[in-house]
mmCIF file as Biopython writes it, N, C-alpha, C and O atoms, coordinates in Angstrom:
data_model
#
loop_
_atom_site.group_PDB
_atom_site.id
_atom_site.type_symbol
_atom_site.label_atom_id
_atom_site.label_alt_id
_atom_site.label_comp_id
_atom_site.label_asym_id
_atom_site.label_entity_id
_atom_site.label_seq_id
_atom_site.pdbx_PDB_ins_code
_atom_site.Cartn_x
_atom_site.Cartn_y
_atom_site.Cartn_z
_atom_site.occupancy
_atom_site.B_iso_or_equiv
_atom_site.auth_seq_id
_atom_site.auth_asym_id
_atom_site.pdbx_PDB_model_num
ATOM 1   N N  . UNK A ? 1  ? 0.628   -1.073 -0.431 1.0 0.0 1  A 1 
ATOM 2   C CA . UNK A ? 1  ? 0.578   0.223  0.103  1.0 0.0 1  A 1 
ATOM 3   C C  . UNK A ? 1  ? 1.308   0.816  0.260  1.0 0.0 1  A 1 
ATOM 4   O O  . UNK A ? 1  ? 2.372   0.534  0.812  1.0 0.0 1  A 1 
ATOM 5   N N  . UNK A ? 2  ? 0.681   2.726  -0.557 1.0 0.0 2  A 1 
ATOM 6   C CA . UNK A ? 2  ? 1.145   3.019  -1.066 1.0 0.0 2  A 1 
ATOM 7   C C  . UNK A ? 2  ? 1.064   4.324  0.233  1.0 0.0 2  A 1 
ATOM 8   O O  . UNK A ? 2  ? 0.936   4.064  1.430  1.0 0.0 2  A 1 
ATOM 9   N N  . UNK A ? 3  ? 1.171   5.702  -0.335 1.0 0.0 3  A 1 
ATOM 10  C CA . UNK A ? 3  ? 1.022   6.644  1.161  1.0 0.0 3  A 1 
ATOM 11  C C  . UNK A ? 3  ? 0.187   7.647  0.243  1.0 0.0 3  A 1 
ATOM 12  O O  . UNK A ? 3  ? 0.403   8.186  -0.843 1.0 0.0 3  A 1 
ATOM 13  N N  . UNK A ? 4  ? -1.082  7.659  1.355  1.0 0.0 4  A 1 
ATOM 14  C CA . UNK A ? 4  ? -2.035  8.761  1.100  1.0 0.0 4  A 1 
ATOM 15  C C  . UNK A ? 4  ? -1.599  10.152 0.664  1.0 0.0 4  A 1 
ATOM 16  O O  . UNK A ? 4  ? -0.420  10.395 0.922  1.0 0.0 4  A 1 
ATOM 17  N N  . UNK A ? 5  ? -2.159  10.943 0.171  1.0 0.0 5  A 1 
ATOM 18  C CA . UNK A ? 5  ? -1.457  12.155 -0.880 1.0 0.0 5  A 1 
ATOM 19  C C  . UNK A ? 5  ? -2.847  13.214 -0.995 1.0 0.0 5  A 1 
ATOM 20  O O  . UNK A ? 5  ? -3.650  13.229 -1.928 1.0 0.0 5  A 1 
ATOM 21  N N  . UNK A ? 6  ? -2.866  13.945 0.046  1.0 0.0 6  A 1 
ATOM 22  C CA . UNK A ? 6  ? -4.205  15.027 0.757  1.0 0.0 6  A 1 
ATOM 23  C C  . UNK A ? 6  ? -3.170  16.371 0.477  1.0 0.0 6  A 1 
ATOM 24  O O  . UNK A ? 6  ? -2.031  16.501 0.924  1.0 0.0 6  A 1 
ATOM 25  N N  . UNK A ? 7  ? -3.879  17.273 -0.350 1.0 0.0 7  A 1 
ATOM 26  C CA . UNK A ? 7  ? -3.840  18.737 0.477  1.0 0.0 7  A 1 
ATOM 27  C C  . UNK A ? 7  ? -4.487  19.449 0.521  1.0 0.0 7  A 1 
ATOM 28  O O  . UNK A ? 7  ? -5.252  19.998 -0.272 1.0 0.0 7  A 1 
ATOM 29  N N  . UNK A ? 8  ? -3.985  19.623 2.574  1.0 0.0 8  A 1 
ATOM 30  C CA . UNK A ? 8  ? -5.703  20.364 3.233  1.0 0.0 8  A 1 
ATOM 31  C C  . UNK A ? 8  ? -5.844  22.056 3.003  1.0 0.0 8  A 1 
ATOM 32  O O  . UNK A ? 8  ? -5.170  22.962 2.514  1.0 0.0 8  A 1 
ATOM 33  N N  . UNK A ? 9  ? -7.077  21.892 3.633  1.0 0.0 9  A 1 
ATOM 34  C CA . UNK A ? 9  ? -7.211  23.204 3.318  1.0 0.0 9  A 1 
ATOM 35  C C  . UNK A ? 9  ? -8.283  23.317 4.380  1.0 0.0 9  A 1 
ATOM 36  O O  . UNK A ? 9  ? -8.869  22.403 4.960  1.0 0.0 9  A 1 
ATOM 37  N N  . UNK A ? 10 ? -8.440  24.813 4.534  1.0 0.0 10 A 1 
ATOM 38  C CA . UNK A ? 10 ? -8.800  25.562 5.261  1.0 0.0 10 A 1 
ATOM 39  C C  . UNK A ? 10 ? -9.362  24.684 6.542  1.0 0.0 10 A 1 
ATOM 40  O O  . UNK A ? 10 ? -8.926  24.622 7.692  1.0 0.0 10 A 1 
ATOM 41  N N  . UNK A ? 11 ? -10.811 23.840 5.747  1.0 0.0 11 A 1 
ATOM 42  C CA . UNK A ? 11 ? -11.961 22.996 6.394  1.0 0.0 11 A 1 
ATOM 43  C C  . UNK A ? 11 ? -11.176 22.316 6.578  1.0 0.0 11 A 1 
ATOM 44  O O  . UNK A ? 11 ? -10.682 22.635 7.660  1.0 0.0 11 A 1 
ATOM 45  N N  . UNK A ? 12 ? -10.390 20.995 5.933  1.0 0.0 12 A 1 
ATOM 46  C CA . UNK A ? 12 ? -10.098 20.121 6.811  1.0 0.0 12 A 1 
ATOM 47  C C  . UNK A ? 12 ? -9.134  20.108 8.118  1.0 0.0 12 A 1 
ATOM 48  O O  . UNK A ? 12 ? -9.085  19.022 8.696  1.0 0.0 12 A 1 
ATOM 49  N N  . UNK A ? 13 ? -8.399  21.112 8.635  1.0 0.0 13 A 1 
ATOM 50  C CA . UNK A ? 13 ? -7.523  21.978 9.097  1.0 0.0 13 A 1 
ATOM 51  C C  . UNK A ? 13 ? -8.356  21.923 10.381 1.0 0.0 13 A 1 
ATOM 52  O O  . UNK A ? 13 ? -7.997  21.171 11.288 1.0 0.0 13 A 1 
ATOM 53  N N  . UNK A ? 14 ? -9.598  22.786 10.518 1.0 0.0 14 A 1 
ATOM 54  C CA . UNK A ? 14 ? -10.402 23.173 11.069 1.0 0.0 14 A 1 
ATOM 55  C C  . UNK A ? 14 ? -10.449 22.052 12.453 1.0 0.0 14 A 1 
ATOM 56  O O  . UNK A ? 14 ? -10.140 22.036 13.644 1.0 0.0 14 A 1 
ATOM 57  N N  . UNK A ? 15 ? -11.148 21.017 11.240 1.0 0.0 15 A 1 
ATOM 58  C CA . UNK A ? 15 ? -11.913 19.650 11.812 1.0 0.0 15 A 1 
ATOM 59  C C  . UNK A ? 15 ? -10.672 18.959 12.653 1.0 0.0 15 A 1 
ATOM 60  O O  . UNK A ? 15 ? -10.419 19.009 13.857 1.0 0.0 15 A 1 
ATOM 61  N N  . UNK A ? 16 ? -9.961  18.265 11.517 1.0 0.0 16 A 1 
ATOM 62  C CA . UNK A ? 16 ? -8.632  17.957 12.594 1.0 0.0 16 A 1 
ATOM 63  C C  . UNK A ? 16 ? -8.452  18.474 13.959 1.0 0.0 16 A 1 
ATOM 64  O O  . UNK A ? 16 ? -8.246  17.870 15.011 1.0 0.0 16 A 1 
ATOM 65  N N  . UNK A ? 17 ? -8.597  19.936 13.663 1.0 0.0 17 A 1 
ATOM 66  C CA . UNK A ? 17 ? -7.786  20.823 15.286 1.0 0.0 17 A 1 
ATOM 67  C C  . UNK A ? 17 ? -8.984  20.166 16.239 1.0 0.0 17 A 1 
ATOM 68  O O  . UNK A ? 17 ? -8.691  19.670 17.326 1.0 0.0 17 A 1 
ATOM 69  N N  . UNK A ? 18 ? -10.498 20.203 15.699 1.0 0.0 18 A 1 
ATOM 70  C CA . UNK A ? 18 ? -11.823 20.163 16.717 1.0 0.0 18 A 1 
ATOM 71  C C  . UNK A ? 18 ? -11.433 18.407 17.248 1.0 0.0 18 A 1 
ATOM 72  O O  . UNK A ? 18 ? -11.552 18.117 18.438 1.0 0.0 18 A 1 
ATOM 73  N N  . UNK A ? 19 ? -11.066 17.566 16.425 1.0 0.0 19 A 1 
ATOM 74  C CA . UNK A ? 19 ? -11.124 16.327 16.798 1.0 0.0 19 A 1 
ATOM 75  C C  . UNK A ? 19 ? -10.039 16.139 18.107 1.0 0.0 19 A 1 
ATOM 76  O O  . UNK A ? 19 ? -10.204 15.793 19.277 1.0 0.0 19 A 1 
ATOM 77  N N  . UNK A ? 20 ? -8.872  16.535 17.324 1.0 0.0 20 A 1 
ATOM 78  C CA . UNK A ? 20 ? -7.708  16.989 18.675 1.0 0.0 20 A 1 
ATOM 79  C C  . UNK A ? 20 ? -7.828  17.680 19.903 1.0 0.0 20 A 1 
ATOM 80  O O  . UNK A ? 20 ? -7.655  17.124 20.988 1.0 0.0 20 A 1 
ATOM 81  N N  . UNK A ? 21 ? -8.182  19.132 19.739 1.0 0.0 21 A 1 
ATOM 82  C CA . UNK A ? 21 ? -9.465  18.870 20.679 1.0 0.0 21 A 1 
ATOM 83  C C  . UNK A ? 21 ? -9.603  19.063 21.960 1.0 0.0 21 A 1 
ATOM 84  O O  . UNK A ? 21 ? -9.240  19.663 22.972 1.0 0.0 21 A 1 
ATOM 85  N N  . UNK A ? 22 ? -10.719 17.808 21.168 1.0 0.0 22 A 1 
ATOM 86  C CA . UNK A ? 22 ? -11.921 16.598 21.608 1.0 0.0 22 A 1 
ATOM 87  C C  . UNK A ? 22 ? -11.140 15.913 22.647 1.0 0.0 22 A 1 
ATOM 88  O O  . UNK A ? 22 ? -11.576 15.476 23.712 1.0 0.0 22 A 1 
ATOM 89  N N  . UNK A ? 23 ? -9.571  15.860 22.078 1.0 0.0 23 A 1 
ATOM 90  C CA . UNK A ? 23 ? -9.706  13.984 22.504 1.0 0.0 23 A 1 
ATOM 91  C C  . UNK A ? 23 ? -9.742  13.001 21.500 1.0 0.0 23 A 1 
ATOM 92  O O  . UNK A ? 23 ? -8.990  12.040 21.340 1.0 0.0 23 A 1 
ATOM 93  N N  . UNK A ? 24 ? -10.943 13.452 20.692 1.0 0.0 24 A 1 
ATOM 94  C CA . UNK A ? 24 ? -11.143 11.968 19.645 1.0 0.0 24 A 1 
ATOM 95  C C  . UNK A ? 24 ? -9.948  11.743 18.430 1.0 0.0 24 A 1 
ATOM 96  O O  . UNK A ? 24 ? -9.840  10.838 17.603 1.0 0.0 24 A 1 
ATOM 97  N N  . UNK A ? 25 ? -8.941  13.175 18.723 1.0 0.0 25 A 1 
ATOM 98  C CA . UNK A ? 25 ? -7.725  12.065 18.347 1.0 0.0 25 A 1 
ATOM 99  C C  . UNK A ? 25 ? -6.483  12.584 18.484 1.0 0.0 25 A 1 
ATOM 100 O O  . UNK A ? 25 ? -5.993  13.633 18.068 1.0 0.0 25 A 1 
ATOM 101 N N  . UNK A ? 26 ? -5.798  11.182 19.495 1.0 0.0 26 A 1 
ATOM 102 C CA . UNK A ? 26 ? -4.752  12.025 20.347 1.0 0.0 26 A 1 
ATOM 103 C C  . UNK A ? 26 ? -3.123  11.640 18.781 1.0 0.0 26 A 1 
ATOM 104 O O  . UNK A ? 26 ? -3.030  10.531 18.254 1.0 0.0 26 A 1 
ATOM 105 N N  . UNK A ? 27 ? -2.241  12.718 18.452 1.0 0.0 27 A 1 
ATOM 106 C CA . UNK A ? 27 ? -0.842  12.221 17.974 1.0 0.0 27 A 1 
ATOM 107 C C  . UNK A ? 27 ? 0.203   11.263 19.073 1.0 0.0 27 A 1 
ATOM 108 O O  . UNK A ? 27 ? 0.563   11.722 20.157 1.0 0.0 27 A 1 
ATOM 109 N N  . UNK A ? 28 ? 0.560   10.034 18.638 1.0 0.0 28 A 1 
ATOM 110 C CA . UNK A ? 28 ? 1.619   9.664  19.573 1.0 0.0 28 A 1 
ATOM 111 C C  . UNK A ? 28 ? 2.806   10.672 18.427 1.0 0.0 28 A 1 
ATOM 112 O O  . UNK A ? 28 ? 2.654   11.140 17.298 1.0 0.0 28 A 1 
ATOM 113 N N  . UNK A ? 29 ? 3.730   10.672 19.209 1.0 0.0 29 A 1 
ATOM 114 C CA . UNK A ? 29 ? 4.824   11.032 19.351 1.0 0.0 29 A 1 
ATOM 115 C C  . UNK A ? 29 ? 6.069   10.169 20.068 1.0 0.0 29 A 1 
ATOM 116 O O  . UNK A ? 29 ? 6.245   10.317 21.278 1.0 0.0 29 A 1 
ATOM 117 N N  . UNK A ? 30 ? 6.953   9.240  19.278 1.0 0.0 30 A 1 
ATOM 118 C CA . UNK A ? 30 ? 7.455   8.863  19.259 1.0 0.0 30 A 1 
ATOM 119 C C  . UNK A ? 30 ? 8.751   8.833  19.588 1.0 0.0 30 A 1 
ATOM 120 O O  . UNK A ? 30 ? 9.299   7.758  19.834 1.0 0.0 30 A 1 
ATOM 121 N N  . UNK A ? 31 ? 9.498   10.162 19.642 1.0 0.0 31 A 1 
ATOM 122 C CA . UNK A ? 31 ? 10.889  9.947  19.507 1.0 0.0 31 A 1 
ATOM 123 C C  . UNK A ? 31 ? 10.837  12.028 19.615 1.0 0.0 31 A 1 
ATOM 124 O O  . UNK A ? 31 ? 10.119  12.649 18.830 1.0 0.0 31 A 1 
ATOM 125 N N  . UNK A ? 32 ? 11.601  12.677 20.556 1.0 0.0 32 A 1 
ATOM 126 C CA . UNK A ? 32 ? 11.980  14.100 19.839 1.0 0.0 32 A 1 
ATOM 127 C C  . UNK A ? 32 ? 13.478  14.515 19.994 1.0 0.0 32 A 1 
ATOM 128 O O  . UNK A ? 32 ? 14.154  14.377 21.014 1.0 0.0 32 A 1 
ATOM 129 N N  . UNK A ? 33 ? 13.792  14.933 19.059 1.0 0.0 33 A 1 
ATOM 130 C CA . UNK A ? 33 ? 15.230  15.506 19.413 1.0 0.0 33 A 1 
ATOM 131 C C  . UNK A ? 33 ? 15.797  16.830 19.278 1.0 0.0 33 A 1 
ATOM 132 O O  . UNK A ? 33 ? 15.225  17.405 18.352 1.0 0.0 33 A 1 
ATOM 133 N N  . UNK A ? 34 ? 16.724  17.586 19.844 1.0 0.0 34 A 1 
ATOM 134 C CA . UNK A ? 34 ? 17.073  19.249 19.393 1.0 0.0 34 A 1 
ATOM 135 C C  . UNK A ? 34 ? 16.775  18.841 18.172 1.0 0.0 34 A 1 
ATOM 136 O O  . UNK A ? 34 ? 16.154  17.893 17.693 1.0 0.0 34 A 1 
ATOM 137 N N  . UNK A ? 35 ? 17.623  20.192 17.582 1.0 0.0 35 A 1 
ATOM 138 C CA . UNK A ? 35 ? 17.610  20.956 16.277 1.0 0.0 35 A 1 
ATOM 139 C C  . UNK A ? 35 ? 18.347  19.859 16.208 1.0 0.0 35 A 1 
ATOM 140 O O  . UNK A ? 35 ? 18.092  18.744 15.753 1.0 0.0 35 A 1 
ATOM 141 N N  . UNK A ? 36 ? 20.311  20.782 17.256 1.0 0.0 36 A 1 
ATOM 142 C CA . UNK A ? 36 ? 21.363  19.722 16.849 1.0 0.0 36 A 1 
ATOM 143 C C  . UNK A ? 36 ? 20.995  18.239 16.380 1.0 0.0 36 A 1 
ATOM 144 O O  . UNK A ? 36 ? 21.358  17.626 15.376 1.0 0.0 36 A 1 
ATOM 145 N N  . UNK A ? 37 ? 20.203  17.881 17.372 1.0 0.0 37 A 1 
ATOM 146 C CA . UNK A ? 37 ? 19.968  16.181 16.472 1.0 0.0 37 A 1 
ATOM 147 C C  . UNK A ? 37 ? 19.675  15.721 16.056 1.0 0.0 37 A 1 
ATOM 148 O O  . UNK A ? 37 ? 19.636  14.491 16.029 1.0 0.0 37 A 1 
ATOM 149 N N  . UNK A ? 38 ? 19.081  16.904 15.159 1.0 0.0 38 A 1 
ATOM 150 C CA . UNK A ? 38 ? 18.167  16.735 13.632 1.0 0.0 38 A 1 
ATOM 151 C C  . UNK A ? 38 ? 19.001  14.965 12.766 1.0 0.0 38 A 1 
ATOM 152 O O  . UNK A ? 38 ? 18.380  13.925 12.547 1.0 0.0 38 A 1 
ATOM 153 N N  . UNK A ? 39 ? 20.122  15.168 12.549 1.0 0.0 39 A 1 
ATOM 154 C CA . UNK A ? 39 ? 20.542  14.308 11.855 1.0 0.0 39 A 1 
ATOM 155 C C  . UNK A ? 39 ? 19.955  12.692 12.912 1.0 0.0 39 A 1 
ATOM 156 O O  . UNK A ? 39 ? 18.911  12.044 12.836 1.0 0.0 39 A 1 
ATOM 157 N N  . UNK A ? 40 ? 21.033  12.546 13.706 1.0 0.0 40 A 1 
ATOM 158 C CA . UNK A ? 40 ? 20.035  11.791 14.400 1.0 0.0 40 A 1 
ATOM 159 C C  . UNK A ? 40 ? 18.490  11.540 14.000 1.0 0.0 40 A 1 
ATOM 160 O O  . UNK A ? 40 ? 18.156  10.376 13.780 1.0 0.0 40 A 1 
ATOM 161 N N  . UNK A ? 41 ? 17.752  12.333 13.919 1.0 0.0 41 A 1 
ATOM 162 C CA . UNK A ? 41 ? 16.466  12.267 13.530 1.0 0.0 41 A 1 
ATOM 163 C C  . UNK A ? 41 ? 16.514  11.607 12.836 1.0 0.0 41 A 1 
ATOM 164 O O  . UNK A ? 41 ? 16.473  10.391 13.022 1.0 0.0 41 A 1 
ATOM 165 N N  . UNK A ? 42 ? 16.684  12.514 11.130 1.0 0.0 42 A 1 
ATOM 166 C CA . UNK A ? 42 ? 16.820  11.154 9.978  1.0 0.0 42 A 1 
ATOM 167 C C  . UNK A ? 42 ? 17.350  9.899  9.935  1.0 0.0 42 A 1 
ATOM 168 O O  . UNK A ? 42 ? 16.918  8.844  9.470  1.0 0.0 42 A 1 
ATOM 169 N N  . UNK A ? 43 ? 18.704  10.289 10.691 1.0 0.0 43 A 1 
ATOM 170 C CA . UNK A ? 43 ? 19.337  8.947  10.924 1.0 0.0 43 A 1 
ATOM 171 C C  . UNK A ? 43 ? 17.853  7.475  11.431 1.0 0.0 43 A 1 
ATOM 172 O O  . UNK A ? 43 ? 17.529  6.455  10.822 1.0 0.0 43 A 1 
ATOM 173 N N  . UNK A ? 44 ? 17.329  8.072  12.757 1.0 0.0 44 A 1 
ATOM 174 C CA . UNK A ? 44 ? 15.886  6.713  12.737 1.0 0.0 44 A 1 
ATOM 175 C C  . UNK A ? 44 ? 14.915  6.883  12.831 1.0 0.0 44 A 1 
ATOM 176 O O  . UNK A ? 44 ? 14.204  6.424  13.725 1.0 0.0 44 A 1 
ATOM 177 N N  . UNK A ? 45 ? 14.556  7.629  11.901 1.0 0.0 45 A 1 
ATOM 178 C CA . UNK A ? 45 ? 13.120  7.590  10.891 1.0 0.0 45 A 1 
ATOM 179 C C  . UNK A ? 45 ? 13.587  6.683  9.805  1.0 0.0 45 A 1 
ATOM 180 O O  . UNK A ? 45 ? 12.931  5.642  9.844  1.0 0.0 45 A 1 
ATOM 181 N N  . UNK A ? 46 ? 14.585  6.687  8.730  1.0 0.0 46 A 1 
ATOM 182 C CA . UNK A ? 46 ? 15.458  6.459  7.662  1.0 0.0 46 A 1 
ATOM 183 C C  . UNK A ? 46 ? 15.253  5.119  8.305  1.0 0.0 46 A 1 
ATOM 184 O O  . UNK A ? 46 ? 14.239  4.533  7.927  1.0 0.0 46 A 1 
ATOM 185 N N  . UNK A ? 47 ? 16.053  4.460  9.265  1.0 0.0 47 A 1 
ATOM 186 C CA . UNK A ? 47 ? 16.412  2.690  9.998  1.0 0.0 47 A 1 
ATOM 187 C C  . UNK A ? 47 ? 14.606  2.079  9.400  1.0 0.0 47 A 1 
ATOM 188 O O  . UNK A ? 47 ? 14.371  1.042  8.778  1.0 0.0 47 A 1 
ATOM 189 N N  . UNK A ? 48 ? 13.938  2.781  9.708  1.0 0.0 48 A 1 
ATOM 190 C CA . UNK A ? 48 ? 12.823  1.826  9.490  1.0 0.0 48 A 1 
ATOM 191 C C  . UNK A ? 48 ? 11.419  2.669  9.213  1.0 0.0 48 A 1 
ATOM 192 O O  . UNK A ? 48 ? 11.456  3.409  8.230  1.0 0.0 48 A 1 
ATOM 193 N N  . UNK A ? 49 ? 10.010  2.630  10.088 1.0 0.0 49 A 1 
ATOM 194 C CA . UNK A ? 49 ? 8.780   2.732  9.856  1.0 0.0 49 A 1 
ATOM 195 C C  . UNK A ? 49 ? 8.828   2.876  11.352 1.0 0.0 49 A 1 
ATOM 196 O O  . UNK A ? 49 ? 8.843   1.878  12.073 1.0 0.0 49 A 1 
ATOM 197 N N  . UNK A ? 50 ? 8.849   3.946  11.772 1.0 0.0 50 A 1 
ATOM 198 C CA . UNK A ? 50 ? 8.407   4.807  13.890 1.0 0.0 50 A 1 
ATOM 199 C C  . UNK A ? 50 ? 6.786   4.173  13.647 1.0 0.0 50 A 1 
ATOM 200 O O  . UNK A ? 50 ? 5.916   4.201  12.777 1.0 0.0 50 A 1 
ATOM 201 N N  . UNK A ? 51 ? 6.980   3.657  14.867 1.0 0.0 51 A 1 
ATOM 202 C CA . UNK A ? 51 ? 5.228   3.709  15.269 1.0 0.0 51 A 1 
ATOM 203 C C  . UNK A ? 51 ? 4.775   4.631  15.184 1.0 0.0 51 A 1 
ATOM 204 O O  . UNK A ? 51 ? 3.579   4.614  14.894 1.0 0.0 51 A 1 
ATOM 205 N N  . UNK A ? 52 ? 5.585   6.234  15.422 1.0 0.0 52 A 1 
ATOM 206 C CA . UNK A ? 52 ? 4.689   7.398  16.227 1.0 0.0 52 A 1 
ATOM 207 C C  . UNK A ? 52 ? 5.406   8.612  15.431 1.0 0.0 52 A 1 
ATOM 208 O O  . UNK A ? 52 ? 5.986   8.129  14.459 1.0 0.0 52 A 1 
ATOM 209 N N  . UNK A ? 53 ? 5.555   9.861  15.488 1.0 0.0 53 A 1 
ATOM 210 C CA . UNK A ? 53 ? 5.724   10.726 15.263 1.0 0.0 53 A 1 
ATOM 211 C C  . UNK A ? 53 ? 7.433   11.055 15.300 1.0 0.0 53 A 1 
ATOM 212 O O  . UNK A ? 53 ? 7.780   10.948 16.476 1.0 0.0 53 A 1 
ATOM 213 N N  . UNK A ? 54 ? 8.508   11.384 14.504 1.0 0.0 54 A 1 
ATOM 214 C CA . UNK A ? 54 ? 9.274   11.786 14.906 1.0 0.0 54 A 1 
ATOM 215 C C  . UNK A ? 54 ? 10.162  13.417 15.223 1.0 0.0 54 A 1 
ATOM 216 O O  . UNK A ? 54 ? 11.158  13.743 14.576 1.0 0.0 54 A 1 
ATOM 217 N N  . UNK A ? 55 ? 9.769   13.968 15.934 1.0 0.0 55 A 1 
ATOM 218 C CA . UNK A ? 55 ? 9.772   15.470 16.409 1.0 0.0 55 A 1 
ATOM 219 C C  . UNK A ? 55 ? 10.869  16.100 16.529 1.0 0.0 55 A 1 
ATOM 220 O O  . UNK A ? 55 ? 11.574  15.803 17.494 1.0 0.0 55 A 1 
ATOM 221 N N  . UNK A ? 56 ? 11.303  17.089 15.640 1.0 0.0 56 A 1 
ATOM 222 C CA . UNK A ? 56 ? 12.415  17.937 16.008 1.0 0.0 56 A 1 
ATOM 223 C C  . UNK A ? 56 ? 12.354  18.527 16.620 1.0 0.0 56 A 1 
ATOM 224 O O  . UNK A ? 56 ? 12.080  19.503 15.922 1.0 0.0 56 A 1 
ATOM 225 N N  . UNK A ? 57 ? 12.385  18.947 17.785 1.0 0.0 57 A 1 
ATOM 226 C CA . UNK A ? 57 ? 11.814  20.696 18.181 1.0 0.0 57 A 1 
ATOM 227 C C  . UNK A ? 57 ? 13.039  21.852 18.643 1.0 0.0 57 A 1 
ATOM 228 O O  . UNK A ? 57 ? 14.018  21.803 19.387 1.0 0.0 57 A 1 
ATOM 229 N N  . UNK A ? 58 ? 12.440  22.854 17.813 1.0 0.0 58 A 1 
ATOM 230 C CA . UNK A ? 58 ? 13.736  23.669 17.623 1.0 0.0 58 A 1 
ATOM 231 C C  . UNK A ? 58 ? 13.934  25.075 18.754 1.0 0.0 58 A 1 
ATOM 232 O O  . UNK A ? 58 ? 14.819  25.927 18.831 1.0 0.0 58 A 1 
ATOM 233 N N  . UNK A ? 59 ? 12.471  24.808 19.671 1.0 0.0 59 A 1 
ATOM 234 C CA . UNK A ? 59 ? 12.681  25.843 21.291 1.0 0.0 59 A 1 
ATOM 235 C C  . UNK A ? 59 ? 12.941  25.732 21.393 1.0 0.0 59 A 1 
ATOM 236 O O  . UNK A ? 59 ? 13.732  26.628 21.691 1.0 0.0 59 A 1 
ATOM 237 N N  . UNK A ? 60 ? 13.592  23.963 21.660 1.0 0.0 60 A 1 
ATOM 238 C CA . UNK A ? 60 ? 14.624  24.520 22.480 1.0 0.0 60 A 1 
ATOM 239 C C  . UNK A ? 60 ? 16.179  24.979 22.524 1.0 0.0 60 A 1 
ATOM 240 O O  . UNK A ? 60 ? 16.841  25.140 23.550 1.0 0.0 60 A 1 
ATOM 241 N N  . UNK A ? 61 ? 16.781  25.222 20.682 1.0 0.0 61 A 1 
ATOM 242 C CA . UNK A ? 61 ? 17.618  26.500 20.547 1.0 0.0 61 A 1 
ATOM 243 C C  . UNK A ? 61 ? 17.787  27.273 21.467 1.0 0.0 61 A 1 
ATOM 244 O O  . UNK A ? 61 ? 18.853  27.350 22.078 1.0 0.0 61 A 1 
ATOM 245 N N  . UNK A ? 62 ? 16.257  28.318 21.840 1.0 0.0 62 A 1 
ATOM 246 C CA . UNK A ? 62 ? 16.679  28.919 22.949 1.0 0.0 62 A 1 
ATOM 247 C C  . UNK A ? 62 ? 16.772  29.644 24.230 1.0 0.0 62 A 1 
ATOM 248 O O  . UNK A ? 62 ? 16.339  30.687 24.720 1.0 0.0 62 A 1 
ATOM 249 N N  . UNK A ? 63 ? 17.804  28.274 24.687 1.0 0.0 63 A 1 
ATOM 250 C CA . UNK A ? 63 ? 18.098  27.635 25.570 1.0 0.0 63 A 1 
ATOM 251 C C  . UNK A ? 63 ? 19.429  27.671 25.962 1.0 0.0 63 A 1 
ATOM 252 O O  . UNK A ? 63 ? 20.129  27.687 26.975 1.0 0.0 63 A 1 
ATOM 253 N N  . UNK A ? 64 ? 19.514  27.678 24.444 1.0 0.0 64 A 1 
ATOM 254 C CA . UNK A ? 64 ? 21.261  27.290 24.599 1.0 0.0 64 A 1 
ATOM 255 C C  . UNK A ? 64 ? 21.688  28.342 23.912 1.0 0.0 64 A 1 
ATOM 256 O O  . UNK A ? 64 ? 22.894  28.517 23.739 1.0 0.0 64 A 1 
#
């Protein structure tokens, strides 16, 4: 099965926002990395199929 491709529009984004805010949909974050660890994040992602989202957090850069 290939990847599903869809170009979101504002109505779709509002619908998804409402689902997340109501708790009906919960994003699963498997791992988080700082921007300095972006290469590690890409390596982790490319090694297989993560079960959740792999996040690169740029907010951590403000404290460095």
